[in-house]
C-alpha angles and dihedrals in degrees: 000000000000120000109249093242093066097048117112117181104178107138121207120204100234147341096274089062093064105027101090101092094051132084094197136035121204113198129197108214113213111068095006107065100341118070096193131278093293094053107029121190117020117232118290095354093113088053092046091054090050090051092049095050087048088058090054096255117151110229124206129178117213113186133177092216117131089221118106117256098248088055092054093045090054092048093052090045089059087057093050098262106129126197108235093028108047098020137008103217141358125210123187131191087239089059094047090049093054087055092049090050089059095047096040140265120257096247134058114290102169094144094047090219133124134192121217123234105215124347134287114287110241093218097056135054115275118268087238090079087068093051095043112123091007127115092250128097131186121250133188091209109087090195091064096047126105091202144354116248112212110224125204104285120242142137113234090335095310122118117236131218099199117067091200090074085075094046095102094050091049091050091056086066094051098111101040115129097208126078127256116235114223115185096171108051092182110116092203139014132190116254135155134041111297088031119247130182110254130189117269135180095282092068091055091047094052093048088051091051091047089060092050101267127139123244130188112205127201109169127072129340084040114103088226087077096047091045090054091050091051092052087059093045089053089063085066095046098263108129104158125073090212088070093056125077117213111210117195146143102221118072096199096056111018101034100033091046090052092045094054090047094051096249124135116240145203124205119212109217107181099054133042127010099338090056089057092050094047091047089059102034108020126245101276095046091048097050088048089063092058119103120224091261091052096050115104130222089230138025116209128182096217138354089232129022139172106283090021 
């Protein structure tokens, strides 16, 4: 919890109102400009991105999705969001993971095999796309695996809202000696119409850690993600994190990751995960739960808004 003297609660209406000092803007997707696969683009976000690029801002997208970057770029294109016009680059946790597979994981992988927690989610690309053309192969024998890959949680193809429904399955992995690999540390994500917070891999990882298990994370808040983003910004002449504004809806991943990387941040409060928390607890009570590392430099109501 943050000492009262450090709390600022000024709320700006949208991203345009705070963007001027920054050369680059780094956007989370889900809950910021993307409302989930059933909703698509959130209102006025496309227009906001056009306005930002017109101002000469370099726009990057940094998502914890396990999908590969080209898949997400094509998805956004189908909704009228075009790389090179609305944004300059897109980086996913799935893409960063593939690169790490080629350079080596920070734990022994002598067998080059992995075991999957759960089963493939029918609404998303198979996890095998991430492992394609890498040294690693899936095994159904846990004793032969170097690590456990956490798949997108679901029950018979249906997303769940309560992580505890997976508690029994997580407990069955309690005594494993190998680490779990979590490439989406988000505990929840918005899906459906109307959107609802559904369980994602971060919830599984945290339950496993709570019972003494080891987890290796790749997605935000890991500096691996922010380093990858800065490599892309460098191509446009932006070399310092302090000149880039991270915009997200999840304090534990978007804001904390930016804080540790030395990047200013803005937290969206009327869409995405923060909107859910505020709806249940109220604004003041919600922000009092934030740690110093999770506290943003700016609060904004929406990324885009009428009159953006």
